[in-house]
C-alpha positions in Angstrom: 0.0 0.0 -0.1 1.2 3.5 -0.8 0.6 6.4 1.6 -1.2 8.2 -1.1 -3.5 5.3 -1.6 -4.4 4.7 2.0 -7.9 4.9 3.1 -9.5 5.3 6.4 -10.3 1.6 6.3 -6.6 0.7 5.7 -5.6 2.4 8.9 -5.7 -0.7 11.2 -3.5 -2.6 9.0 -1.1 0.4 8.6 -0.9 0.8 12.3 -0.2 -2.9 12.8 2.6 -2.8 10.3 4.0 0.2 12.2 3.9 -1.7 15.5 5.6 -4.6 14.0 8.5 -2.5 12.7 8.7 -0.8 16.2 8.9 -4.1 17.9 11.6 -5.2 15.4 13.5 -2.0 16.2 13.2 -2.5 20.0 14.6 -6.1 19.7 17.6 -4.8 17.7 18.3 -2.2 20.4 18.0 -4.7 23.1 20.4 -6.9 21.3 22.8 -4.2 20.7 22.6 -3.1 24.4 23.3 -6.7 25.6 26.2 -7.0 23.2 27.7 -3.6 24.4 27.3 -4.6 28.1 29.0 -7.9 27.5 31.8 -6.1 25.7 32.2 -3.6 28.5 32.4 -6.5 31.2 34.9 -8.4 29.4 37.0 -5.3 28.4 37.0 -3.9 31.9 37.9 -7.2 33.6 40.6 -7.9 31.1 42.3 -4.5 31.3 42.4 -4.2 35.1 46.1 -4.6 34.9 48.4 -3.1 37.5 51.2 -0.8 36.1 54.3 0.8 37.4 54.8 4.6 37.1 57.2 4.1 34.1 54.6 1.8 32.3 51.9 4.3 33.0 53.9 7.3 31.7 54.7 5.3 28.5 51.1 4.3 28.1 49.8 7.7 28.5 52.9 9.4 26.8 53.3 11.7 29.7 56.5 12.9 31.2 57.3 11.5 34.7 57.4 14.9 36.2 53.8 15.7 35.0 52.6 12.2 36.2 54.1 12.9 39.7 52.4 16.4 39.7 49.0 14.9 38.8 49.4 12.0 41.3 50.3 14.6 44.0 47.4 16.6 43.4 45.1 13.5 43.2 44.1 14.1 39.7 45.2 10.7 38.3 43.8 7.6 40.0 46.5 5.7 41.6 47.5 4.3 45.1 50.8 4.6 46.8 52.4 1.5 48.3 55.5 2.5 50.2 57.6 4.5 47.7 56.1 3.1 44.6 52.7 4.2 42.9 50.4 1.5 41.4 48.1 2.4 38.6 45.5 0.4 36.8 45.3 0.5 33.0 41.4 0.6 33.1 41.3 3.4 35.5 43.8 5.4 33.4 41.7 4.7 30.3 38.6 5.9 32.1 40.3 9.1 33.3 41.6 10.1 29.9 38.1 9.4 28.4 36.3 11.6 31.0 38.7 14.4 30.1 38.3 15.8 33.6 41.1 16.8 35.9 39.0 16.1 39.0 37.7 12.6 38.0 36.2 11.0 41.0 36.7 7.2 40.9 34.9 6.3 44.0 31.6 4.4 43.9 28.4 6.3 45.1 28.5 4.4 48.3 31.9 5.5 49.0 31.0 9.1 48.3 27.9 8.9 50.6 30.1 7.4 53.3 32.5 10.3 52.9 29.8 12.8 53.4 28.5 11.1 56.5 32.1 10.9 57.9 32.7 14.6 57.2 32.9 17.4 59.7 29.9 17.8 61.7 28.6 21.1 63.2 27.7 21.6 66.8 24.0 22.5 67.2 23.3 26.1 67.9 21.5 26.4 71.2 21.1 30.1 71.2 18.0 30.2 69.2 
């Protein structure tokens, strides 16, 4: 049926065809989402590799002094064990993709816990 030849009596058939097409598009989107989530899960688990500072500098193509500066400011996610920094490849990739200097790598639960453990004010009884 052509859109120009459609009559009022043909509308239920046309609407049925539209619904079928929408259902097919939804199924394709769900399949794409599932494939994407599976890719992300396997990619993030396979790239959680600890790196030394030298390896991270080479990976990010960054000077060592710049890396120390950002690590000291807390801009780059990393942990310090003794004298050495340990950086994870997937966290560095996430940090570069975010494009933010102040990337917060904590989970929402950790952020909430930080708020709860923060400085508490004394009640003002003068009122």
